[in-house]
N, C-alpha and C positions, 0 to 999 in steps of 0.2 A: 706522275704528274709531268715529266718531261716528255714521255710519249704522247700524252694528250696534248701538250703545247706544240709538239712537232706536227702532229696531225692537224691540229688546228691552223698553224702556221701556213702549211702548205696547201690547205683547203683556201683559207682566205687568200692567199697569194695568188692563186689560180683564179678564184673570183673576181678580185681586184683588177688583174691584168685583162681578162676578158670583159670586164665592164669598161675600162679604159680604153679597149681596142675599139669597141662599138659605140661608145659615146664620147669620145674625144672632141669632136668638134661641137658638140653641145655643150660641153663642160666649157670650151674656150670661149663660146659665143655667150654664156651666161655669166661668166666670172672675169672674162676678159684677161688682164695682167695679171690677176691673183688666181687664175687656175692651177699654176704650179703650186703655190702655197696650200690651196683647198686639197689637192692630190698628196702633198706631202704629209699634211694634217690627216687626213683620212687613212693613210698607210700606217702612220704612227698609231692612230687609234686602233687599227686592226692588230698590230703586233702587240700592243699594251694588253688588250682584251684578250688575246691567245694566252699571254704570259699570266694574266690574273686568272684564267680559267684553269691552267694547269696548276698554278699554286693552289687554288681553291679545291681543285681534286685531288691533290697530294695531301693536302690537309685534313680533308674528310677521309681519306685513306688511313690516315694516321690516327685519327680520333676514332673511327669505327673500329680499328684495330685494337685500341687500347680499352674499349668498352668492355670486353669480354674477361679481363684480368680480374683476379681476387683483390679484396680490399686491401690487403697488405702491399700491393704493388705501388699505390699512391699516384698512379696515373702517368708517372714518368715526366711530369711537366712542373714538378715543384710545388704542386698544390696539395696539401694534405688535409684530410677531412676534419672538420671541426668536431670537438667532442660535443655529444649530445647530454644536455643536463635534464634531470628530472624536474617535474613540476614541485616537488616538495624540497628540493635542495635551495631554493631561493629563500624559503622561510624558515630555514634552521632546522627542518625536518630530517 
């Protein structure tokens, strides 16, 4: 997860700075005094997206790794399997 986060952060940082380098005048003419705020919000969006994708990747790795374990393992997350009732047990049979 950390490796994915780092790779995405470096890629988004590069794309962000390239975009700003070539479009700075357009951004300032479009948003005026709010251009700095827009750019900060865009950077925060990139950082949070990278963090969430890295966490999601780590979560999927964790859950895919737990899928192959036996029934006695319990998943490792505190969720125990519910007992299965037979149809006749509800009617006293």
